[in-house]
C-alpha positions in Angstrom: -4.8 33.2 -121.9 -2.6 34.7 -119.3 1.2 34.8 -118.9 2.4 33.6 -115.6 5.9 34.3 -116.0 5.6 38.0 -116.8 2.9 40.6 -117.3 0.9 40.0 -120.5 -2.8 40.7 -120.5 -5.2 37.8 -120.4 -6.5 36.5 -123.7 -9.6 34.5 -124.5 -9.2 30.7 -125.2 -11.7 28.1 -126.4 -13.6 26.0 -123.9 -11.4 23.4 -122.2 -13.4 21.8 -119.5 -12.6 18.2 -120.4 -8.8 19.0 -120.3 -9.0 21.0 -117.1 -11.0 18.3 -115.4 -8.5 15.6 -116.4 -5.3 17.5 -115.4 -6.0 20.5 -113.4 -7.8 19.2 -110.3 -5.9 18.5 -107.1 -6.7 14.8 -107.5 -5.5 14.4 -111.1 -2.4 16.7 -110.6 -1.1 14.4 -107.9 -2.0 11.3 -109.8 -0.1 12.3 -113.0 2.8 13.7 -111.1 3.4 10.6 -109.0 2.3 7.8 -111.4 3.6 9.1 -114.7 6.2 11.7 -113.6 7.6 9.8 -110.6 7.9 13.2 -108.9 9.7 14.9 -111.8 8.5 17.4 -114.4 8.3 14.8 -117.0 4.5 13.8 -117.1 4.3 11.9 -120.2 4.9 8.4 -121.8 8.2 6.8 -121.6 10.6 5.1 -123.8 11.8 1.9 -122.1 15.1 0.5 -123.2 14.8 -2.5 -120.8 12.2 -3.6 -118.1 14.6 -2.4 -115.4 14.3 1.3 -116.5 12.7 3.5 -113.9 9.8 5.6 -114.8 12.0 8.6 -114.5 14.6 7.2 -116.9 12.0 6.2 -119.5 10.3 9.6 -119.4 13.5 11.4 -119.8 14.4 9.0 -122.6 11.3 10.0 -124.5 12.5 13.7 -124.7 16.0 12.5 -125.7 14.6 10.4 -128.4 12.5 13.1 -129.8 15.3 15.6 -129.8 17.6 13.0 -131.6 14.9 12.5 -134.2 14.7 16.3 -134.6 18.4 16.7 -135.1 18.6 13.9 -137.5 16.1 15.8 -139.5 18.2 19.0 -139.6 16.8 20.8 -136.4 19.3 22.9 -134.4 19.0 23.5 -130.7 21.4 26.0 -129.2 21.4 29.4 -127.4 19.3 31.9 -129.3 16.9 29.3 -130.8 13.4 30.1 -129.8 11.2 27.0 -129.0 7.5 27.0 -128.4 6.3 23.9 -126.3 2.6 23.3 -127.0 0.9 21.6 -124.1 4.1 21.7 -121.9 2.6 20.2 -118.8 5.0 20.6 -115.9 7.8 21.5 -118.2 9.9 18.4 -118.2 10.9 18.5 -121.8 11.4 22.3 -121.8 13.7 22.2 -118.9 15.8 19.3 -120.5 16.1 21.2 -123.8 16.9 24.5 -122.2 19.5 22.9 -119.7 21.3 20.9 -122.4 21.3 23.4 -125.3 20.7 26.9 -123.9 17.7 27.6 -126.2 14.8 29.6 -124.9 11.5 27.8 -124.5 8.1 29.3 -124.2 5.7 26.8 -122.4 2.1 27.1 -123.5 -0.3 25.1 -121.4 -3.9 25.2 -120.2 -3.5 24.0 -116.6 -2.7 26.5 -113.8 -1.5 23.9 -111.4 0.9 22.4 -114.0 2.2 26.0 -115.0 2.9 26.8 -111.3 4.8 23.5 -111.0 6.6 24.3 -114.1 7.7 27.7 -113.0 8.8 26.5 -109.6 10.9 23.6 -111.1 12.6 26.1 -113.6 13.4 28.5 -110.8 14.8 25.7 -108.7 17.0 24.4 -111.6 18.2 28.0 -112.4 16.3 28.0 -115.8 14.0 31.0 -115.1 15.9 33.2 -117.8 15.3 30.5 -120.5 11.8 29.3 -119.5 8.6 31.4 -120.0 5.2 29.9 -119.0 2.1 31.0 -120.7 -1.4 29.9 -119.8 -3.6 29.3 -122.8 -4.7 27.1 -125.7 -2.7 25.7 -128.7 -5.8 26.3 -130.7 -5.7 30.1 -130.3 -2.1 31.4 -130.0 -1.4 35.2 -129.4 -1.5 37.2 -132.6 1.9 38.8 -131.7 3.6 35.4 -131.9 3.4 35.3 -135.8 6.8 34.1 -137.1 8.2 34.4 -133.6 9.6 30.7 -133.1 12.2 28.6 -134.8 10.8 25.3 -133.4 7.3 24.2 -132.3 7.6 21.3 -130.0 4.9 19.1 -128.4 4.8 15.9 -126.5 1.6 13.9 -126.2 -0.7 16.9 -125.9 -2.3 17.7 -129.2 -4.4 14.4 -129.0 -6.6 16.5 -126.7 -7.6 19.0 -129.4 -10.9 18.4 -131.3 -9.8 20.9 -133.9 -6.3 19.7 -135.0 -6.5 21.5 -138.2 -6.6 24.7 -136.2 -3.5 23.6 -134.2 -1.5 23.0 -137.5 -2.5 26.4 -138.8 -1.6 28.1 -135.6 1.8 26.2 -135.3 2.6 27.2 -139.0 1.7 30.9 -138.3 4.1 31.2 -135.4 7.0 29.5 -137.1 9.6 31.4 -139.1 9.9 30.2 -142.7 12.1 27.1 -142.6 11.2 26.4 -139.0 10.3 23.0 -137.7 7.5 21.2 -135.9 8.7 18.4 -133.6 6.1 16.3 -131.8 5.1 13.0 -130.4 1.4 12.1 -129.9 -1.1 9.4 -129.2 -2.8 8.5 -132.5 -5.0 5.9 -134.0 -3.3 2.8 -135.4 -4.0 2.4 -139.2 -6.2 -0.6 -138.8 -7.9 0.4 -135.6 -11.6 0.3 -135.3 -13.7 2.8 -133.4 -14.8 0.1 -130.7 -11.0 -0.7 -130.0 -10.3 3.0 -129.3 -13.3 3.6 -127.1 -11.7 2.9 -123.8 -8.7 5.1 -124.5 -10.8 8.0 -125.7 -13.0 7.8 -122.6 -10.0 7.9 -120.4 -8.4 10.9 -122.1 -11.8 12.5 -122.8 -10.8 13.0 -126.4 -13.2 13.3 -129.3 -10.8 12.7 -132.2 -7.9 10.3 -132.8 -6.1 10.6 -136.1 -3.7 8.2 -137.8 0.0 9.3 -138.5 -1.1 9.9 -142.1 -3.7 12.1 -140.7 -1.2 14.2 -138.9 1.0 14.4 -141.9 -1.8 15.4 -144.2 -2.9 18.2 -141.8 0.5 19.6 -141.5 1.0 19.4 -145.2 -2.2 21.4 -145.6 -0.7 24.1 -143.3 2.4 24.2 -145.5 4.6 22.1 -143.2 6.2 19.0 -144.9 7.1 15.9 -142.8 10.9 15.1 -142.9 11.0 12.1 -140.6 8.8 9.8 -138.4 9.3 7.2 -135.8 6.8 4.7 -134.5 7.0 4.3 -130.7 3.8 2.2 -130.4 5.7 -0.7 -129.0 6.2 1.3 -125.7 2.5 1.7 -125.0 1.8 -1.6 -123.3 5.0 -1.2 -121.2 3.8 2.3 -120.2 0.3 1.0 -119.2 1.6 -1.9 -117.3 4.0 0.3 -115.4 1.3 2.8 -114.6 -0.9 -0.1 -113.4 1.8 -1.4 -111.1 2.5 2.1 -109.7 -1.2 2.6 -108.8 -0.8 -0.3 -106.6 2.8 0.4 -105.2 2.2 4.3 -104.7 -1.4 4.1 -103.6 -0.6 5.1 -100.1 1.2 8.3 -101.3 -1.9 9.4 -103.4 -3.6 11.0 -100.5 -5.7 13.3 -102.8 -7.0 10.6 -105.0 -10.1 8.7 -104.1 -10.4 5.0 -104.4 -13.1 5.4 -107.1 -10.7 7.5 -109.2 -7.8 5.0 -108.9 -9.9 1.9 -109.4 -11.6 3.4 -112.6 -8.1 4.4 -114.0 -6.7 1.0 -113.3 -9.8 -0.6 -115.1 -9.3 1.5 -118.2 -5.5 0.8 -118.3 -6.4 -3.0 -118.2 -8.8 -2.4 -121.2 -6.2 -0.6 -123.2 -3.7 -3.3 -122.6 -6.2 -5.9 -123.6 -7.2 -4.3 -126.8 -3.6 -3.6 -127.8 -2.5 -7.2 -127.2 -5.4 -8.6 -129.2 -5.0 -6.2 -132.1 -4.5 -2.6 -133.3 -5.9 0.3 -131.4 -4.0 3.5 -130.5 -0.5 4.2 -131.8 2.2 6.4 -130.3 4.4 8.2 -133.1 6.8 11.0 -133.4 7.5 13.2 -136.4 9.6 16.0 -137.6 8.4 18.5 -140.2 9.6 21.7 -141.8 7.6 24.8 -142.8 8.2 25.9 -146.4 6.7 29.3 -146.8 4.2 31.3 -144.7 0.7 30.1 -143.6 -1.7 32.1 -141.5 -5.2 31.5 -140.2 -8.5 32.9 -141.0 -11.1 31.4 -138.8 -10.6 27.7 -138.7 -8.9 27.5 -142.1 -5.4 27.7 -143.3 -4.7 30.6 -145.8 -1.7 31.3 -148.0 -0.4 34.8 -147.4 0.8 36.4 -150.6 4.3 38.0 -150.8 4.3 41.5 -149.2 8.0 42.1 -148.3 7.3 41.2 -144.7 4.9 44.2 -144.1 1.2 44.0 -143.0 -0.9 43.2 -145.9 -4.1 45.1 -144.9 -5.9 42.0 -143.5 -4.2 42.3 -139.9 -1.7 39.5 -140.8 1.9 40.1 -141.4 3.2 38.4 -144.4 6.6 36.7 -145.1 8.2 35.6 -148.3 6.2 32.6 -149.8 7.8 29.5 -151.2 5.4 28.1 -153.7 6.2 24.5 -152.6 8.0 22.8 -149.7 11.8 22.3 -150.2 12.3 18.9 -151.9 13.3 16.3 -149.4 15.6 13.3 -150.4 16.7 10.3 -148.3 20.3 10.2 -147.3 22.5 7.7 -145.5 23.1 9.1 -142.0 24.8 6.2 -140.1 26.7 3.2 -141.0 28.5 0.2 -139.2 30.9 -1.4 -141.8 32.2 -4.8 -141.3 30.3 -5.8 -138.1 30.5 -9.7 -137.7 27.6 -11.8 -136.4 28.2 -13.2 -133.0 24.9 -15.0 -132.5 21.5 -15.7 -134.2 18.0 -16.4 -132.8 15.2 -17.5 -135.1 12.8 -17.7 -132.3 13.4 -14.0 -131.0 10.6 -11.7 -132.3 12.7 -9.7 -134.9 15.3 -6.8 -134.9 19.0 -6.9 -135.0 20.8 -6.8 -131.7 23.8 -4.4 -131.6 26.1 -3.5 -128.9 25.2 -0.2 -127.3 28.9 0.9 -127.9 28.6 0.3 -131.6 25.3 2.1 -131.9 26.7 5.1 -130.3 29.8 5.0 -132.6 27.6 5.2 -135.7 24.9 7.4 -134.1 22.1 4.9 -134.6 19.3 5.1 -131.9 17.8 2.0 -130.4 14.5 1.0 -132.3 15.6 3.0 -135.2 14.9 1.3 -138.6 18.0 0.1 -140.3 19.0 -1.8 -143.5 21.3 -4.9 -142.9 23.5 -6.2 -145.7 25.3 -9.4 -145.3 28.6 -9.1 -147.2 29.1 -12.8 -147.2 26.0 -13.7 -149.1 24.5 -10.5 -150.5 21.3 -10.7 -148.5 19.7 -7.4 -147.5 16.8 -6.6 -145.3 15.2 -3.8 -143.3 14.6 -4.3 -139.5 15.3 -2.2 -136.4 18.2 -1.8 -134.1 17.9 -3.3 -130.5 20.7 -2.3 -128.0 22.7 -4.9 -126.2 24.8 -4.4 -123.2 27.5 -7.0 -124.3 30.4 -5.4 -125.8 30.9 -6.2 -129.5 27.6 -8.2 -129.7 25.8 -8.4 -133.0 22.7 -10.8 -133.3 20.5 -11.6 -136.1 17.0 -12.1 -134.8 13.7 -13.5 -136.3 13.6 -13.9 -139.9 16.9 -12.1 -140.3 18.6 -15.1 -138.7 18.0 -17.1 -141.6 20.0 -14.6 -143.8 23.3 -15.1 -142.1 25.6 -17.2 -140.1 27.8 -16.5 -137.2 31.0 -15.0 -138.5 29.4 -13.3 -141.4 30.5 -9.7 -142.0 27.6 -7.2 -142.4 26.8 -3.5 -143.0 24.2 -1.8 -140.8 22.8 1.5 -142.3 20.2 4.2 -141.2 18.9 7.0 -143.2 17.7 10.6 -142.8 15.1 12.5 -144.8 16.2 16.0 -145.3 16.5 18.8 -148.0 20.3 18.6 -148.0 23.0 16.0 -147.1 24.6 15.9 -143.7 27.8 14.0 -143.6 27.0 10.4 -142.4 28.8 9.0 -139.5 30.7 5.8 -140.3 32.3 3.3 -138.0 34.7 0.7 -139.5 35.0 -2.4 -137.4 37.9 -4.9 -137.0 38.4 -8.1 -135.0 36.1 -8.7 -132.1 33.8 -5.9 -133.4 36.1 -3.3 -132.2 35.8 0.2 -133.9 39.2 0.7 -135.8 38.2 3.9 -137.6 35.5 6.5 -137.6 34.9 9.3 -140.1 32.2 11.1 -142.0 31.1 10.5 -145.7 31.7 13.9 -147.4 30.8 14.5 -151.1 33.8 13.4 -153.2 35.3 16.0 -155.2 36.6 13.7 -158.0 34.1 11.6 -159.8 34.5 8.0 -159.0 36.6 8.5 -156.0 35.8 6.0 -153.4 36.0 6.8 -149.6 37.0 3.3 -148.8 40.0 1.3 -149.9 39.4 -0.8 -153.2 40.3 -4.4 -153.6 43.8 -4.9 -155.0 44.0 -6.0 -158.6 44.9 -9.6 -159.3 48.4 -10.4 -160.5 49.3 -12.8 -163.3 49.9 -15.6 -160.8 46.4 -15.0 -159.2 47.9 -13.2 -156.3 47.5 -9.4 -155.6 49.9 -6.7 -156.8 51.0 -3.8 -154.7 49.0 -0.7 -154.9 
C-alpha cells in the first residue's frame, strides 16, 4: 500500500489481480470513465429519478441518496469529521462530501490510474487540503489507522472482496466508538439462484455475492449494528440499459477499447437485464450502521478487545472502552405530511404513492423512501414508497393503494428513522390545493397528554361546537 498524496512507506496488500485487470488497464479505465462516469469522477451506479436524467445526474444522485440515508440515521458530516472511503475509485463521492460539508476524506483504492485521476480532480476542484488518496486494499488497512475515522464510507466496491468478514473487521477497527459505516453495494437478491448470478459474477470477476442479511450479519459480528437500509435494486435495469446504449453512442470516443472488449461487455449487460426481468438475481442495497464498542482483528477473525483505558494491551492493538452490546435502536417518526388530499388515482400503475416533489422536500421525504399512508376519510392504512411528481400539489394513489381512497380524501404520509435517540420529526401541514400552510418539528411534549396539533372542539348542547 502506498500513499500517493503524501509520503507514507509502501505496505503489503493481498493479491488483487482480478480487480486490477478489470479497472486498472488503459482500456478499462477509459471504459468506466466514459460509460459510467460520463467524464466525471463518479464511476458507480446511478439513481434515476426519471428516464430523462443524464448519467451524470444519476451518478451524483446516488451519493446524495446515500448521504441522506446516513444523515437520517444520525450521521453528521461537517468540518473536522474524518471519513474513510473504501474503494473510492476516481473520487466522485469523496469530492462531493468534502465540497458540500468540509469533512476530510481519505480515499483508499487499489487502482493507480483511478487514484491519479482522483488526485488531479481534487486539485482542479480546490479540494486537495481535504482529500488524501492512498493506494491499498480494504482487507488490510494500516495499523496506525486504528480508531482514526468517524465514518467509513463505500459505494459499490466491497462486492469485489472475497473476504468480506475481514473487511467488516477492518472497518470496525479503524472506526472510533460510535462511528458509522455508510455503504451501498451490489448484493445477491434473497431468492436468487447461483445460475442467475453467474453472468454478473463473470463480468465483475467476483467470487462471492452476499444478501443484505449477510452484510448485516457480518457487520453485527464485528460489533457494528445496522440502523437503516434502502433497497435500490429497481435502478439496476435502468443502469444496465443506459450503459448498453452508451456503448453504442460513445463507441467512437472509446479509442482504447477493442471491439471484442465492448462486444463482450454489451453481451453480459444483456444477460444481466434478461435475468433481472425474468426473476431475482443481484440486488443493489444501501445501509447505515453504527459501531458500539471496539473490535480489532487477529488474522481473519474479529476479536473483542477488553477495556484497557485506551492504552496498548500488550498484543500490539490499542484498546478503547468496550460497550457490551450495541446501543438499543428504536424506530421513530422522521417525516410527516398531514392533510394531503388525493388529486388522482391509478389502479393500473405499478404501485407507490405519487407526491409533488415540493411536498416531499417540505417533509424531508426522499423519493423511493418507504412510507406509511393513512386515509383520514376511511381509516385505511398501508405501506408503500414515495414517487416524486413534477406537478405542484399532486398526490396520487397508485396500484393497490388506489382502492383504499378516493379523489378528495385527506391523508397522512409518514416516514421513519431507526436510531438510538429521537431526532425531531419534520412536519408539513397542508391546506387547500395541497399548499403547505405550516411547518414545524415534533418535539417531546413536556406535559403528559399535551398534543402538538389542535384538538377537535367539544360539542355544544345544540350539537354545534363551543368556543375553545
